N, C-alpha and C positions, 0 to 999 in steps of 0.2 A: 503179247509182249509186255514185259515189265521194264520200268525205267527207274533209275535211282538218282538221288541228288543229296547234297549235304547241307546242313544248317548249323551254324554255331550259335548256341543259346547261352544265356548266362549260367545255366546249370550243366553245361557240357555239350559236346557235339552230338548231333542227331543225324540219323540216316533216314531219308524219306524214300518210299517206294510207291509206285502207282502203275496201274495198267490203263487201258482205254476207258474203263468204267469209272475209276476213282482212285483215291488214296488207299493203298493196301497195307502200308506199314509206316510207322514212325517210331524209331527206337533210339534210346540213348546208347551211345557206343559202350560196349561192355556189359550191358544189362542182361539179365536172364532172358533166354530165348531170343537173343539178338539176331535179327534178320531171318527168323524162322519163317518158312514159307516163301522166301525170296527165290525166284527162278535163277538157276545157275547161268542162264543165258541172258540175264538182264543187261540193259544198256544204260550207261550213265549219260543222261541228257537232261537239259533244262527245258521242261515242257510247261505250257501255260498253267497246268494244275499245280506245279511246284511253285510258280510265281505267286499264285493265289494262296497256297498253303503258307509260304514264307511271309507273306503280308499278314495273314492271320496270326502267325507265331510272333511277328514283330509287335503287333497290337497286344497280344496276350502277355508277352514278357515285359511290355511297358506298363503293365498293371491295369490294362483296360480289357473289358470283356468285348471280344470281337462281335460285331453286329451282322455278320454274314457267315454262311456255312461253306464248307468245302465238301465236294462230292466224295463219299466214302464207298469202298467196296470191301465188305466183310468177307473173309475167306475162312470158313470154319463150319462146324456142325450147326444144325438147326437150333440146338439148345444154346450154343455159344452166341450165335447171332441174336437170339432172343435176349440174352443177358447184356450183350453189347448195346443193343437198342435201348434197353433200360438205362444203361450208363449214360447214354447221350441225353437222357431226359433229366438227369440230376442237375439242378440249377448251379450256375457259376457261384462259387463261394459257399456252397452248401455241401453236406455230406449225407450219405445213406448207408445203412448197415447191410452186410451180406444177408442177414436174416430178413430184412425188409424186402430186399430184392427177391429172395426165395419165396417170401409170402406173396409178393406181387405175381410171380410166375405161377405159383400154385393156384391163385385165384383165377388167373387167365386160363389155366388148363382145367379148372374145375377139380383140383386135387385138394385133399385135406392137408397135405404137407409137402414141402420141397426141401431138399437138403441144402443148407447154407454152405456146406463144404463143396458140393457140386458147383454152386454159384462161384465160390472162391476159385475153383479150378478154371472156370470159364473166364473170370475176371483176370486171373493170372496169365492167361494166354491171349489177352487182348494185344493185338499187334500194332494198334494205332494209338500210342501214348498221347496224352494231353488232349487231343481232339476228341477222343473217346475217353472221358475222364475217369479212368479207374483209380486215380489218386484220390477221388472223392468218396471212395468206399472204405468204411471203417468197420472194425469189429464191434460186437456188442459192448456197450458201456464206454465206447469211445477209444478203444484200443486201435492204435495205428499199426496195422500189420499188412503184409503181403503186397509190397510194391516191387515189381521186377526191376525197376530202375534204382532201387535202394530207398530206405526209409528217409534218409536225409533229403532226397529230392521230393518225396511225397510231402514232407513237412514244408519245404520251401515253396512248392506249388500251391499248397493250401494257404500259406501265409501271403503269397503273391495275390491270391484271390480274396484276401482279407476274410477268410473263413473264421468263424468263432472257434478258437483253439482251446478255450477254457476247459472244456470237458474231454479233450483228447489227450492221449498219452502214449508213449512208446513202452511196451511191456518190458520188464526187466530182462527177460531172457533174450530179447531182440537187441538190447543195448550191448550185450557181450559179443554178439556175432558181427563180424565185419560185413559190410555191404558187398553183394556179388559184383 
């Protein structure tokens, strides 16, 4: 059984989803892949996991790094889960490139190469925004690309974490496109 709840953040409303194992989703309303994988028979209910998650989010949005974790339940392919686990290892206020993640996976699997585009696909399908920090993934050279919640939110999340933004930029072609 999946449960849902809502959270009002400074960047917009969020939908939380969980099952008996852990948090399965956290989406900005209107983002790409909103509520993907959510059971149609879910029940809106305030469960203890949501109380813990909302406390985590309160701390996070106050500009502090939460000092506790929330149980997560990744629902995806083995490759996606491997990418999402790496996302969880990116330190607060830091960034990592798609290529670096691909290199780490290649090394773990004993491969000579791994596609950064494949990593990008897995990052883009991360259903647990913020707690699984896909906003900390950037393109080669500091390009800010590929955030399902919109690049404006990606920038604001990195600024909230006081990440070094000096080498980061929004590509010109992304500036012309409206956020989804």
